C-alpha positions in Angstrom: -9.8 -15.7 -25.2 -9.2 -12.9 -22.7 -6.3 -10.6 -23.1 -4.6 -8.2 -20.7 -1.5 -6.1 -20.6 0.7 -6.0 -17.5 2.7 -2.9 -18.3 2.7 0.5 -19.8 5.3 2.0 -22.2 7.7 3.8 -19.9 6.9 7.3 -21.1 4.3 9.7 -19.7 2.4 11.3 -22.5 1.8 15.0 -22.2 -1.7 16.0 -21.2 -3.0 18.2 -24.0 -2.2 21.8 -23.3 -1.1 21.3 -19.7 2.5 22.5 -20.3 1.5 25.4 -22.5 -1.2 26.6 -20.1 1.2 26.3 -17.2 3.9 28.3 -19.1 1.4 31.1 -19.9 0.3 31.4 -16.3 3.8 31.3 -15.0 4.7 34.3 -17.2 2.1 36.4 -15.4 3.3 35.6 -11.9 5.4 37.9 -9.7 8.3 36.6 -7.6 6.1 36.8 -4.4 3.4 34.7 -6.1 5.9 32.1 -7.2 7.4 31.8 -3.7 3.9 31.5 -2.2 3.1 28.2 -3.9 6.4 26.4 -3.2 5.9 26.0 0.5 3.2 25.9 3.1 2.3 24.9 6.7 0.1 22.2 8.1 -3.5 22.8 7.5 -4.5 22.8 11.2 -3.4 24.2 14.5 0.1 22.8 15.1 2.9 23.6 17.6 0.9 26.5 18.9 0.7 28.1 15.4 -2.9 28.8 14.3 -4.2 27.1 11.1 -3.9 29.2 8.0 -7.0 31.5 7.5 -8.5 29.6 4.6 -7.4 26.1 5.6 -10.2 23.5 5.9 -8.3 21.6 8.6 -6.0 18.9 7.2 -2.5 17.7 6.8 -1.2 20.7 4.7 -2.1 24.0 3.1 -0.5 25.8 0.2 -1.9 29.3 -0.5 -3.0 30.0 -4.0 -3.0 33.1 -6.1 -6.6 34.3 -6.4 -6.0 37.0 -9.1 -4.7 34.3 -11.5 -7.2 31.6 -10.5 -4.7 29.4 -8.8 -6.5 27.6 -6.0 -5.4 27.1 -2.5 -4.0 23.5 -2.2 -6.0 21.8 0.6 -4.0 18.6 1.2 -5.4 15.6 3.1 -4.0 12.3 4.2 -5.6 9.7 2.2 -4.5 6.1 2.1 -7.9 4.6 3.0 -10.1 7.7 3.2 -10.3 11.4 3.9 -8.7 11.9 7.3 -9.7 14.2 10.1 -6.6 14.6 12.2 -7.1 15.4 15.9 -10.8 15.9 15.0 -9.8 19.3 13.7 -13.1 19.3 11.7 -15.4 18.4 14.5 -17.6 15.4 13.7 -16.5 15.1 10.1 -16.4 11.5 9.1 -15.7 9.7 5.9 -15.8 6.2 4.3 -13.1 4.2 6.0 -11.9 1.7 3.3 -10.1 -1.5 4.2 -6.3 -1.1 4.6 -4.2 -1.0 1.5 -2.8 -4.4 2.1 -6.4 -5.7 2.2 -7.0 -4.1 -1.2 -3.7 -5.6 -2.5 -5.1 -9.0 -1.4 -7.9 -8.7 -3.9 -5.4 -8.6 -6.8 -8.1 -6.6 -8.6 -7.2 -3.7 -10.8 -10.8 -2.7 -11.3 -11.5 -2.6 -7.6 -8.3 -0.6 -6.9 -9.5 2.0 -9.4 -13.0 2.1 -7.9 -11.5 2.6 -4.4 -9.5 5.4 -5.8 -12.6 7.0 -7.2 -14.2 6.9 -3.8 -11.1 8.6 -2.3 -11.1 11.3 -4.9 -14.9 11.8 -4.8 -15.1 12.3 -1.0 -12.0 14.5 -1.1 -13.4 16.9 -3.7 -16.8 17.0 -2.1 -15.3 17.9 1.2 -13.3 20.7 -0.5 -9.8 19.0 -0.6 -7.9 19.0 -3.9 -4.7 17.1 -3.1 -4.6 13.6 -1.6 -1.4 12.4 0.0 -2.2 8.9 -1.2 -0.5 6.3 -3.4 1.7 4.5 -0.9 3.8 2.1 -2.9 6.8 1.2 -0.7 7.3 -2.6 -1.0 7.4 -4.8 2.1 11.1 -5.6 2.6 10.5 -5.6 6.4 7.4 -7.7 7.5 7.6 -5.9 10.9 7.1 -2.5 9.4 4.4 -0.6 11.2 3.1 0.9 7.9 2.9 -2.3 5.8 -0.9 -2.0 6.1 -0.7 1.2 4.1 1.1 -0.4 1.2 0.5 -3.1 -1.5 2.8 -5.8 -0.4 6.2 -7.1 -1.4 6.1 -7.3 -5.2 6.9 -4.4 -7.5 4.5 -5.4 -10.3 1.5 -6.0 -8.0 2.3 -2.9 -6.0 2.9 -0.7 -9.0 -0.2 -1.7 -10.9 -2.6 -1.5 -8.0 -1.2 1.7 -6.7 -1.3 3.2 -10.2 -4.9 2.2 -10.6 -5.8 3.7 -7.2 -4.0 7.0 -8.2 -5.8 7.0 -11.5 -9.1 6.7 -9.8 -8.4 9.6 -7.5 -7.3 11.8 -10.3 -10.4 10.8 -12.4 -12.2 13.0 -9.9 -10.0 16.0 -10.8 -8.1 15.7 -7.5 -4.3 15.6 -7.4 -2.8 12.4 -5.9 0.7 11.9 -4.8 2.7 8.7 -5.0 4.9 8.1 -1.9 7.3 7.7 -0.1 10.1 8.1 -2.6 12.1 5.9 -2.0 13.2 2.7 -0.2 11.3 3.7 3.0 10.6 0.2 4.3 10.5 0.5 8.1 9.6 3.0 10.8 12.5 2.2 13.1 14.9 5.0 12.3 12.7 6.4 9.5 14.4 9.8 9.9 17.9 8.3 10.1 18.2 4.9 8.4 20.7 5.1 5.5 19.7 2.4 3.1 22.7 0.9 1.3 21.7 -0.8 -2.0 23.2 -1.0 -5.5 21.5 1.0 -8.2 20.6 -2.1 -10.2 19.0 -3.8 -7.2 17.0 -0.6 -6.4 15.8 -0.2 -10.0 14.7 -3.9 -10.2 12.6 -3.7 -6.9 11.5 -0.6 -5.0 12.1 1.9 -7.8 10.3 -0.4 -10.3 7.2 -0.3 -8.2 7.3 3.5 -8.3 8.0 3.5 -12.0 5.0 1.4 -12.9 2.7 3.3 -10.5 3.7 6.6 -12.1 3.3 5.2 -15.7 -0.3 4.0 -14.9 -1.5 6.6 -12.5 0.4 9.7 -13.7 0.2 11.3 -10.2 0.4 15.0 -10.0 3.0 14.9 -7.3 5.7 12.6 -5.8 6.3 12.8 -2.0 9.8 12.1 -0.8 10.7 9.8 2.1 12.4 10.7 5.3 15.2 8.2 5.2 18.6 8.3 3.4 19.6 6.3 0.4 23.4 5.6 -0.1 24.3 8.6 2.1 21.8 11.2 0.9 18.5 12.1 2.4 15.7 11.4 -0.1 14.6 15.1 -0.4 18.3 16.0 -0.9 19.1 13.3 -3.4 19.8 14.6 -6.8 20.2 11.0 -8.0 16.7 10.1 -6.9 14.9 13.3 -7.9 16.9 14.7 -10.9 18.6 11.6 -12.4 16.0 8.9 -11.9 12.6 10.5 -11.5 12.8 13.7 -13.7 15.6 12.5 -16.0 15.3 8.8 -16.8 11.5 8.6 -16.2 10.8 12.0 -17.6 8.4 12.7 -14.7 6.7 16.1 -15.4 4.9 16.7 -12.1 6.2 18.2 -8.8 8.1 16.7 -5.9 7.0 17.6 -2.4 8.7 16.9 0.8 7.3 14.8 3.6 6.4 16.9 6.7 9.6 18.1 8.5 12.0 16.5 6.0 13.7 19.6 4.5 17.2 20.5 5.8 18.3 23.4 3.6 17.4 25.5 0.6 19.8 23.4 -1.5 17.1 20.7 -1.6 15.6 22.8 -4.4 18.7 22.2 -6.6 18.5 18.5 -5.8 15.1 18.4 -7.3 12.7 19.2 -4.5 9.9 21.5 -5.7 7.8 22.1 -2.6 8.4 22.3 1.2 5.5 20.8 3.0 4.5 21.4 6.7 7.2 24.1 6.7 6.8 24.9 10.4 8.1 21.5 11.3 11.5 22.3 9.6 14.3 24.4 11.2 13.4 27.2 8.8 11.0 28.0 5.9 13.8 27.4 3.4 11.7 27.9 0.4 10.7 31.4 1.4 13.4 34.0 2.3 16.4 31.8 1.7 15.1 30.8 -1.7 14.2 34.4 -2.5 17.8 35.5 -1.8 19.2 32.7 -4.0 16.8 33.7 -6.9 17.7 37.4 -6.6 21.4 36.7 -6.8 21.7 33.9 -9.4 19.9 33.3 -12.7 20.3 29.6 -12.3 18.2 29.7 -9.1 15.6 32.0 -10.8 15.3 29.4 -13.6 15.0 26.6 -11.0 12.2 28.4 -9.2 10.3 28.8 -12.5 10.7 25.1 -13.1 9.3 24.3 -9.6 6.3 26.5 -10.1 5.7 25.3 -13.7 5.7 21.7 -12.4 3.0 22.5 -9.8 0.8 24.4 -12.3 1.3 21.8 -15.0 -0.1 19.1 -12.6 -3.1 21.3 -11.7 -4.0 21.6 -15.4 -3.2 18.0 -16.2 -5.5 16.6 -13.5 -8.3 19.0 -14.5 -8.3 20.8 -11.2 -8.0 24.3 -12.8 -11.0 23.6 -15.1 -13.1 21.8 -12.5 -12.3 23.3 -9.0 -13.4 21.3 -6.0 -16.4 22.4 -4.1 -18.5 21.0 -1.3 -21.2 18.6 -2.5 -23.2 15.6 -1.5 -21.5 12.2 -0.9 -23.2 8.9 -1.5 -21.9 7.2 1.6 -24.3 4.2 1.3 -22.8 3.3 -2.1 -19.3 3.9 -0.8 -20.0 1.6 2.2 -21.1 -1.2 -0.2 -17.8 -0.9 -2.1 -15.9 -0.8 1.2 -17.6 -4.1 2.2 -17.0 -5.7 -1.2 -13.3 -4.8 -1.0 -13.0 -6.2 2.5 -14.7 -9.5 1.4 -12.5 -9.8 -1.7 -9.4 -9.1 0.4 -10.0 -11.7 3.1 -7.6 -14.6 2.6 -8.6 -18.1 3.7 -5.4 -19.6 5.0 -6.7 -22.9 6.3 -9.9 -24.9 6.0 -9.6 -28.5 7.2 -12.6 -30.8 7.1 -14.8 -28.1 5.6 -14.8 -26.1 8.8 -15.9 -23.2 6.6 -18.4 -21.9 5.7 -20.3 -22.3 9.0 -23.1 -24.7 8.5 -26.0 -23.5 10.7 -24.2 -24.1 14.1 -26.5 -24.3 17.0 -24.1 -22.5 19.4 -21.2 -20.2 18.8 -18.6 -18.9 21.2 -17.2 -15.5 20.1 -13.9 -14.8 21.8 -11.5 -11.8 21.8 -10.5 -9.0 19.5 -13.1 -6.5 20.7 -15.4 -8.2 18.2 -18.5 -7.1 20.1 -17.6 -3.5 19.3 -15.9 -3.3 15.9 -12.9 -4.1 13.7 -9.4 -2.8 14.3 -7.9 0.0 12.2 -4.3 0.9 11.6 -2.8 3.9 13.3 -1.0 7.1 12.3 -1.7 9.7 9.7 -3.8 7.4 7.5 -6.5 6.8 10.2 -10.0 7.7 9.0 -12.8 8.6 11.4 -15.6 6.4 9.9 -18.9 8.1 8.9 -20.6 5.8 11.4 -18.6 7.3 14.2 -15.2 7.2 15.8 -15.7 3.8 17.4 -13.8 2.5 20.4 -10.6 4.5 21.1 -8.0 3.1 23.4 -4.9 5.2 24.3 -1.6 3.5 23.6 1.6 4.3 25.4 4.0 6.8 23.7 3.6 9.3 21.0 4.1 9.2 17.3 7.2 10.4 15.4 5.5 13.9 15.1 4.5 14.1 18.7 0.9 13.0 18.5 -0.4 10.6 21.2 -1.0 7.1 19.9 -4.5 5.7 19.9 -5.8 2.3 19.0 -9.1 2.6 17.3 -11.9 0.1 16.3 -14.3 1.1 13.6 -17.9 0.5 14.8 -18.6 -2.5 12.6 -19.1 -5.4 14.9 -18.4 -8.9 13.6 -20.3 -10.3 16.6 -23.4 -8.3 15.7 -23.1 -9.2 12.0 -22.8 -12.9 12.8 -25.9 -12.7 15.1 -27.8 -11.2 12.2 -26.6 -13.8 9.7 -27.2 -16.8 12.1 -30.4 -15.8 14.0 -31.1 -19.3 15.2 -27.7 -19.9 16.8 -27.1 -19.3 20.5 -24.1 -17.0 21.1 -21.8 -16.6 24.0 -19.1 -14.0 24.2 -15.8 -13.7 26.0 -13.1 -11.0 25.9 -10.2 -13.4 25.8 -8.4 -11.8 28.6 -8.1 -15.1 30.5 -7.4 -18.2 28.4 -9.0 -20.6 30.9 -12.2 -18.7 31.0 -12.3 -18.5 27.2 -11.7 -22.2 26.9 -14.5 -23.0 29.3 -17.0 -21.0 27.2 -15.6 -22.6 24.0 -16.1 -26.1 25.4 -19.8 -25.5 25.7 -20.2 -24.3 22.1 -20.5 -26.2 18.8 -18.1 -23.7 17.1 -15.6 -21.3 18.7 -14.4 -18.2 16.8 -11.3 -16.4 18.1 -10.7 -12.9 16.8 -6.9 -12.2 17.1 -5.6 -8.7 16.6 -2.2 -7.1 16.0 -2.3 -3.3 16.0 0.3 -1.6 13.8 0.9 2.1 13.3 3.0 4.7 11.7 6.1 5.7 13.6 6.8 2.4 15.3 7.5 -1.2 14.1 6.4 -4.4 15.8 9.4 -6.0 17.5 8.5 -9.5 16.3 5.8 -11.4 14.4 4.0 -12.9 17.4 0.4 -12.0 18.3 0.6 -9.6 21.2 -1.0 -9.8 24.7 -0.8 -13.6 25.0 -3.2 -14.3 22.1 -1.1 -17.3 20.9 -1.8 -19.0 24.2 -5.4 -18.0 24.1 -5.9 -19.7 20.7 -4.1 -22.8 22.0 -6.4 -23.0 25.0 -9.6 -22.5 23.0 -8.4 -25.0 20.4 -7.8 -27.6 23.1 -11.3 -27.1 24.4 -13.1 -27.1 21.1 -11.8 -28.9 18.0 -14.0 -26.7 15.8 -12.1 -23.5 16.4 -11.9 -20.8 13.7 -9.3 -18.0 14.0 -10.0 -14.6 12.4 -6.8 -12.5 12.1 -7.0 -8.7 12.1 -3.4 -7.7 11.5 -1.3 -5.2 9.5 1.0 -7.8 8.1 2.3 -11.4 8.6 2.2 -13.1 11.9 3.6 -16.4 13.1 1.1 -19.2 14.0 2.5 -21.7 16.5 -1.0 -23.0 17.0 -1.8 -23.5 13.3 -2.0 -27.3 13.3 -4.4 -27.2 16.3 -7.2 -25.3 14.5 -9.1 -26.3 11.4 -9.7 -22.9 9.9 -7.9 -19.5 9.7 -8.8 -16.4 7.7 -6.8 -13.2 7.4 -9.1 -10.2 7.5 -6.5 -7.5 7.8 -7.9 -4.1 8.8 -11.3 -4.3 7.1 -12.7 -0.8 7.2 -16.1 0.6 8.2 -18.0 -2.5 6.9 -15.5 -5.0 8.0 -17.7 -6.7 10.5 -20.3 -7.5 7.9 -17.6 -8.6 5.4 -16.1 -11.1 8.0 -19.5 -12.5 8.8 -20.3 -12.9 5.1 -17.1 -14.9 4.4 -17.5 -17.1 7.6 -21.1 -17.9 6.7 -20.6 -18.5 3.0 -22.6 -15.5 1.8 -19.3 -14.3 0.2 -16.9 -16.8 -1.2 -13.2 -16.3 -0.2 -11.1 -15.1 -3.1 -8.2 -13.1 -1.5 -4.6 -14.0 -2.2 -1.6 -13.0 0.0 0.4 -10.0 -1.4 3.1 -10.7 1.2 5.0 -13.9 2.4 4.2 -15.2 5.8 7.5 -16.6 7.1 7.6 -19.8 9.1 10.1 -18.1 11.4 12.0 -14.8 11.5 15.2 -16.8 10.9 14.1 -17.1 7.3 14.2 -13.3 6.8 17.2 -11.4 5.4 17.4 -9.6 8.7 16.1 -12.0 11.4 16.1 -9.1 14.0 14.6 -5.7 13.4 17.5 -3.7 12.1 18.5 -0.4 13.6 17.6 -0.7 17.3 20.5 0.6 19.3 22.7 0.9 16.2 22.7 4.6 15.5 25.6 7.0 15.1 25.2 10.8 15.4 25.3 12.9 12.2 26.5 16.3 13.5 25.9 18.1 10.2 22.2 17.4 10.3 21.8 17.1 14.0 20.3 13.6 13.6 21.4 10.1 14.3 22.0 7.9 11.3 22.8 4.3 10.9 23.5 2.2 7.8 20.7 -0.2 6.7 22.2 -2.7 4.3 19.8 -4.4 1.9 22.0 -7.4 1.2 19.1 -9.2 -0.4 19.3 -6.7 -3.2 16.3 -7.0 -5.5 15.3 -10.4 -4.1 12.5 -9.2 -1.8 9.9 -11.4 -0.2 9.1 -14.6 -2.2 12.2 -13.9 -4.4 14.4 -14.2 -1.3 12.6 -17.3 -0.2 13.1 -18.9 -3.7 16.8 -18.0 -3.8 17.5 -19.3 -0.4 15.3 -22.4 -0.6 13.2 -21.5 2.4 9.7 -22.9 2.8 7.4 -20.2 4.2 4.4 -20.7 6.5 2.2 -19.3 3.7 3.7 -18.2 0.3 3.1 -15.0 -1.6 0.0 -15.4 -3.8 -1.6 -18.1 -1.5 -5.3 -18.2 -0.8 -7.8 -21.1 -0.5 -11.2 -21.3 -2.1 -14.1 -23.7 -1.9 -13.2 -25.2 -5.3 -10.1 -26.3 -7.3 -8.5 -25.0 -10.4 -6.1 -26.5 -13.0 -3.7 -24.7 -15.4 -2.7 -25.9 -18.8 -1.5 -25.0 -22.3 1.1 -22.5 -21.2 2.9 -21.1 -24.2 5.4 -18.3 -24.2 6.6 -16.5 -27.3 8.6 -13.4 -28.1 6.4 -10.8 -30.0 7.7 -7.4 -30.9 9.4 -5.8 -27.9 8.5 -8.3 -25.2 7.2 -11.8 -24.5 3.6 -13.0 -24.5 2.3 -15.9 -22.4 -1.0 -17.8 -23.1 -2.5 -20.3 -20.6 -5.8 -21.8 -19.7 -7.5 -22.0 -16.3 -10.2 -24.6 -15.6 -12.5 -25.0 -12.6 -12.2 -28.7 -11.8 -14.2 -28.6 -8.6 -17.9 -28.9 -7.8 -18.6 -25.2 -6.9 -18.2 -21.9 -8.7 -15.3 -19.9 -7.5 -12.8 -17.1 -8.2 -9.2 -17.9 -9.1 -6.1 -15.7 -9.4 -3.7 -17.6 -11.7 -0.2 -16.2 -11.4 2.6 -16.2 -14.0 6.2 -16.3 -12.8 9.6 -16.2 -14.2 11.4 -19.0 -12.2 14.8 -19.5 -13.8 17.2 -17.9 -16.2 19.6 -20.5 -17.7 18.7 -22.9 -14.9 19.5 -20.4 -12.1 16.7 -19.5 -9.7 15.5 -16.0 -10.3 11.8 -15.7 -9.5 9.6 -12.7 -10.5 5.9 -12.2 -10.8 5.3 -11.5 -14.5 1.5 -11.2 -14.5 -1.8 -12.4 -13.2 -5.5 -12.7 -13.9 -8.6 -12.8 -11.8 -11.5 -14.9 -13.0 -14.7 -16.4 -11.7 -15.6 -19.8 -13.2 -18.5 -22.2 -12.9 -17.7 -25.9 -12.4 -16.1 -27.4 -15.5 -15.6 -24.0 -17.2 -12.4 -22.8 -18.7 -10.9 -19.6 -19.8 -7.8 -18.8 -21.8 -5.7 -15.7 -21.1 -2.9 -13.9 -23.0 -0.6 -11.7 -20.9 2.0 -9.4 -22.3 5.1 -9.5 -20.0 6.7 -6.2 -19.1 10.2 -6.6 -20.5 11.8 -5.1 -17.3 10.7 -8.3 -15.5 12.9 -10.4 -17.8 15.8 -7.9 -17.6 18.6 -6.7 -15.4 19.4 -3.0 -15.0 22.9 -2.2 -16.3 24.5 0.4 -14.1 27.2 1.3 -16.6 25.0 1.7 -19.7 22.1 2.9 -17.5 19.7 0.7 -19.5 17.7 -2.5 -19.1 19.4 -5.5 -20.5 17.8 -8.9 -21.4 20.5 -11.5 -21.9 20.5 -14.2 -24.6 19.3 -17.1 -22.4 16.6 -19.6 -21.7 13.9 -18.3 -19.5 11.7 -20.7 -17.6 8.2 -19.4 -16.8 5.4 -21.1 -14.9 1.7 -20.7 -14.0 0.2 -21.6 -10.7 -1.8 -20.8 -7.6 1.1 -19.1 -5.6 4.8 -18.4 -5.7 5.5 -22.0 -4.7 2.4 -23.9 -6.1 3.4 -23.8 -9.8 1.6 -26.3 -11.9 2.8 -26.0 -15.5 5.9 -24.4 -17.1 7.3 -23.5 -20.5 10.6 -22.2 -21.8 11.3 -19.0 -23.7 14.5 -19.0 -25.7 16.0 -15.5 -26.3 18.6 -16.0 -28.9 19.8 -12.4 -29.1 20.5 -10.0 -26.2 18.3 -6.9 -26.1 18.7 -3.5 -24.4 16.2 -0.7 -23.9 
């Protein structure tokens, strides 16, 4: 029997000696030294301001205190690798891991931790000691330009995988953040959207993802979001920072702002501990304005001491003070192998009619579209990583980002076309850019197999207006499919897309943004060298009419906020905690592809589900059996489906297992009690009612094969 635990006790244990050592160091600091480490500029030339003298060239820089051994904080963006913004460190590349949503599609805790170790290792060996990583915002808006940086729509999946990634980074004695706190779910109006949501709904969804990630990863810092929540900017929100984060969750680390998100010195009293990218704000509020407050009021002096203590405490807790970063060798070859494995495991096979995949030694292949001769698409914005293999193809995109940087569409130099040629040396290949559907169809008609690479570029600072494939690619796929009945579609997207051509093609795989070994990973899955095992971490709707907000909310709906010299608009989350598959279950919608979906080359059965209450929570036991003819990997998923007969679906756990034909394995999963509970806003506690809970195990949120009831005879609060 295999056993796993899907949650941590909601209390962060003190790292031995971290608080005491921080207090001792704090007592030796002057006022000037305290102020020095609670704010800092960007770590490169910006707005005509030179980079700080000791900055390596990165997102941010906080000067240290050399006489006390407090290091400079060299902060780098980090979602999928160590970034090199604007090539400020000429020629410095790094491992470009697959997008975070691709990592989420692996549903693999161990792999998430290993990818975190790569991020931390390359960071420290390049001289960086803070990674602005740990993106855990859940996908309420499938058109969000940054969904590729996050772990999907479910708080348990997002929280666990983000926590493991953070833990991996900090195992290398590098501080990781968790971000963007909180309810930052779209780029449209990201500086001005005022999210309206009840506390209970927030606690049961977005905040739960953060809570779990913090429990598992214990990040040294939390980064605030730009948006507002119930009328308060996140970095001004005492409710978010003091009440929830530092109070209820007892978070001991420090809270940093996002770049350009601080509006006044009063943010410090609201719980903000550090002003980041301070030249982007109207004033360096945590310098002279904070100094004046501290000199006039003991409460402000105590608050500054708390800010500094939290920073120092994290540096000790992560081990950075005892093992400072320094330049060293990096095993890029080993990291590339893990990048390829992650991409392979994250590829989701969505359709495979008549055994179209794997490709069986085709004599001729037409390769169409997607810049597949040159590389694989990467997501845009602050998370973009210059691959160690080179910057690849760079295509200017119209407009600039939210921080004034020109947008650029980039392809990592890992060519699926070249990888397929290497994997199938006896096949004849023809290639077409897909610009003209008729020309592509003509080439496809002369090949045994046609493979269309379809791309959707998404980037920080802008959302996609709809879920169609851009640049006429839907018509391209239709034309190729009419010309060749053996058409395979490879999607390289940042999130869900609609597929009006789905019934016309026998095979579709979702490859996401697959990193600096993505071409090889795609070829390995198409040819059967790697068996598909990815599962969707996000629902693919059949139409936008199925969404809580059928149109992207916020366009043309702003009202000017004179006090903050910004436009704001209310963004109501009327779906509450029912995000993604939970909304689809509640409303009875049938999606195009459900959360948790993914095909394999074999079949699995689920049996012997038993759920019992043990101690402080419930425990579920079930058996998985490979009933097909081939070995394969399954991701059995455990869901709550009903409470007293009312639909209330929630992912409660999952496993990942590889089984030979006929083999079985039994799992026992402890259910996080918060997944059976509601948050009581009056008592400010979680509450599990006396009720009958129906749980089920299956292959996706809608493919549930076996169920069992759990009777809770007495209500419980915690």
